[in-house]
N, C-alpha and C positions, 0 to 999 in steps of 0.2 A: 503494500499499501503505500509506504514511504520511499520507495527505489529512489525518488527524487534526491532525498536527503545525500545518501552517500554518493549519488552521481555528482551532485555538488561540490561535496568535499572533495570529490576525487579531481575535477574540474581546479578547484583551488590551489590544490598541491601541486597540481601540472604545472599551473602560473607560477607559485612560488619557485620551483624546481627550475622552471624557464628560465625566470629571471637571474638565479646564481648560475645558471650556464652560461648565460648572456655575457657573463661578469668576466669567466675566462674566455669563449670563444664567439664568434661570429655566425650566425644561422646565414645560410644561404639566401633564403626567403626574405626578404626585405619587411614583409609584412609580420611573419614569425619573428623577426629580431626586435620589430617593434613591440609585438606582444608582449615578447619575453622582457624588455625592458620595463616595461609597465606592469609586470607580473606582479609587484607588490599588491596590485589591488587582491590579490589571491587573499592576503591577510584577512582584508575587509571582508571579503566573502564568508572565509571562515567564521568572523564574528558574527555576520549576520544572519549563518546558518545556524550557529550556536546558541544564540539569543533565540531564534525561532523554535528550536528543540527544546530547548529550556522551558520557554514557555509553554508548548503544548505539552510535556511532562507536567507542568506546574499545575496547570488547568485540570489536568487526567487525573492525575492522583489526588488533589485536594487536602495536602498534609497540613494539620494544624500545628505542626513545630518544621521549624528549617532543620533540625539536628540531622533528619536523616536524608535530606539535601546535600548538607557540607558533606556527610560519610561517602556517598556517592560522588559527588565531585572528586573529593580526595584520593579516594582510591581509583579513579577514573585517569588524573592526573600524576600523581605522585609517582606510584612505582617506576613508570618507563621514565620519567621526569629525573628520578634520582640515579638512574642507571646512566643516563644523557651526564650528569654533573660528574659520575665518576669516571666516565669515560673522558670525555674534554678536559678533565682535572688531571688525569695521569698523562693523558697522551698529548695533550697540547700544550704550547707555548705560552709559558706563565710569565715571561717578561715582559717590558713595556710594548703595547699596541695599539692599535686605534680607538677599539672601546674601551681599554685600561692603560692609559697613558702613562702611570706609575706601576704597572704590571697586576698580575692577577693575586691577591693575596687573602689571608684566611679570612677576613672578615668578607669580603665579596664572596667566597664560597657557604659561608654561614647564611649571608643574607638569600642566598640563592636558593639553598637548602629549606629554607624558613618561607620561600614565595616572599619575601620581601624586598626584594632586589629593584624592584620597580620604584623604590624611592630615593634612589642614588645614580648620577649618571654613569658613574664608575662602576656601577654592579648591574644596571639594567640589563645588558647585552654582552657582558665579558666572558663570564665563567660558560655558560651552553650560547653557541651561535643561534640566534635568533629567540634566544630565554625571553628577549623583552615581551615579547607576545604571550609568553605563558605568564608572566607577572601580570600582564594586563586581565588578561582570562581569569586570573585565579582572584583577582581584586574585585572582577565584575560578578563572579560567585559570590564572593563575600559581600557585596552590597543587594544583590538581587531579590533576596527574600524582602528586604526592606524598600527597595525600589520598586517592585511588581504592585503593589497595591495603588500605588499613583500612576500604575500604567495600566488598568481595567479595560479600558475602553482606546479605542483609535484616537478619539479627541484629546482623550487627557496624555496617551502615549505620544502624540504630535506635541503637545505644549512642551513635556518632559524633553520630547528631542530638542526643540527650538531654545528651550531654556539651558541644556548642556552645551549646545554651540557657545551660546553667550558666556555660558562661565567660563567657557574656554578662551574666548577672546579678551575677556576681562582677568582671569587670572594668568595667562599667557606672559605678557611684557611685567607684570606684578612677581610672577615667580622666576624669570630673567633676571631682573634687578635685585634680587633679593639671592639669589645664589652666587651670580657673576664675581663679587667680592670675594667670595670664598674660595674660590678657583681661579689657579694661574691662566694668564692670557693665552698659552698654548693648547688649554683644553677647553676653552671657550665655545668651540663648536660642539661640544656634547653639552655644553648646558642651553645652547640654544635650541638643539634638536630636543632636549628632554622632555617639555611640557607634550608634544605632539607625540611623542613614544611612549608617555604615562597614562595611568587612566584617564587622566585630563584630556586628554585628545583622541582618545579612543570610546570614552564612552558612549559619544552619541551615535559612534554606528551600531555599537551594541542595540542602545535603544531603537534604533531604526530596525532592528531586526526584529525588536517586540511589535513594531509598528506592520509589520510584514504579516506576522502573525493574525491579527487583526482583520488585515486587509483579506487574506484567506479564507478567514470565517464568514466575509461576506458573499462567498459562493466564487465558484469556476468560472460564469462569464465577468464577473467584475476584475478578476485577479488576469483574464486574458486581456480585457480593454488597458487595466491599469499598468499590469505588465509591459504590454506592447508599446506603449507611448512611452513608458521609461526605457525600456530597451534601444527604443529607435533613437531617442535622445543621444543615450549612450553611443550607438553607431555611429549618428550622424557626427556629435563634437570627436569621438576618436577618429573617426575616416577622415575628417576634415583638418584633425591636428596632424596627421600623418603626409596627408596630399599636398597640404600648404604649408607656410611659416605664418600664419594667422597666430599673434600671441594670444589673442584673447582667447582661441579654441584651445590653446594649449594650458592655458592656466584654467581655462573649466575642465579639461581633461585631467590635469594634475589635483584639482581641489579634492580633499579625501571627504569633503562634508557634501561636496555635489556628485561624487562616484557613488556613494550609498543610494541614489536614486536609482541609475541605472543599472547597479549591480541588484538590485532588490526587484527591480523588473525580470531579470533574469530567474531570479529566485521565485516570481510570481508566475513566470511562464512556465518554469520547472514543473511546479505544483500543478498548475492547470492540468497540462498535459501528462502528470505523472511520468516525467523524462526518466527512460529507461535506457542505460548503456552498461552494456557488463565488463568494458572496460574502466570505464570512470566510476562505476560502482563499486570495483574491488578495487581501484586505487583510493577511495573515498573511506572502504573500510579499514584501509592499513595507513590513513593519512596522517594519525599524530605520530606513528614511528617514521615516516616519511619525511616530516615535518623537521623530527628533533636530528635524524641521519643524513638528511640530505647534501648538508656543506662538509660533512666526513667524506661523504662516499663520494663525491664531487672532487675534493683534495687527493683523494686514493687516486682516481682516475686520472687526474691532471697530471699524469707524469710526462716526462719526454718523449718516453718509449708509445705510449698510447696515440699521443697526438703525431710522431711521426709515422705510427701505423695506418691511422686515420686518414692522415695528408696524402696519401697516394691514392685517396678515393674519391669520386665526385660527391660532394656535399657533407664533407667530413665534421663541419658545424652540426649539422642536422645529426649526423649520425651519432656524435658526441651526446648529443641531448637523449637521444634514444637510448644509447648505452646507459646514459645515467639513469635515465627511467626505470629500465629493466634492474639495475643493479640496485636502487635503491627499495624497488617493490621488492626484490628478494628479500633485502635487511630487513624491510618494512612487516613483511609477513611472519619473519623469524620472531621479532620484537612482539608482535600484534599475539602470537600464538602462545608464546612463553612468559610473557610479562605482562602484555596488557588483559588479557582475558583472564589470566589468574588473580590479577590484582582487582578486576570488579567482580571475579566472584566472590573473593575476600569480605569484599565491601557489602554484599548482598547477606554473605553470612554475617557479619557483622550487625547488621540490621535487624536480620531475622532475630540473633540472640536478645539484642534490643529490646524488640518487641514482646518476647516471649517473658522476658523478664520485667515488662511493663505490665502486663496482662497477669502475670503472678500475683507481682505488688499490689493491683488493683482489688 
């Protein structure tokens, strides 16, 4: 019934992997290269789908206490993330680098293990590559039970969405001004980037995912019309930015708070037609492991030997992307089977145990 959810997650992880590949190679098809360079939209798509599925689950379960919600989320996210911390912590470079100008130290590891790395520019993305989005996701989980009562309808959700954007634009310069004196000038790029990568900058995307839930509830016909309009807007903007040098179109295409509209259009259409794709559905099922492992896989495959081998073939950049996709899928399947699924099962057992104890005490 919800095959489109996994397919959308598969599309999201494809975009993220394409982005990371274009940072290493050039894809011979110009439009595919352009899509890859804009693959960061895949993270936003993940967020929209995450908020949508959380809201579907929340209203279907109607739990009186958020405790079980937090337990489910912890055992869904934590086991694989802790494996990623160990892997990157033991195998990665701990010296000065882009995300950690003073090197990776014990306090950054600790903050990351506690899912608090989203509160410091030197920690938010230093220990686990791409870990900034996990920090944001977990903070959204923490806020969700307290936020959802204010998003109980489409109208309320849109108001909260608008308020969250306003909050970002008010707080961003204040936060940068407050943080800047505490960091050297050589690290100001991290300070300037921090508000957007924090929960402050990403919360509007999650909230619009809740809006999508309410839009879907209005029925299939409404989803088709609204989704078509939003997706067409995105197609025109992206195609226009690709074909022309129009600054305005490029700014619209790059603006994250506008891109949520056309990404949500894709979600609405996928829901209305219950999009099925065996390839993308499979990728979606293992997408969390793919997200955490893809940069490591790309690093391992970015050897001179691999590039020399592929360089003899036409379309070697595209072949590199395909090779990475296959390798990431294999790694992700192992992570899904041996870490993700057992972790989620453990969460279910903990909840079942707590429910039994609750009934006995009552």
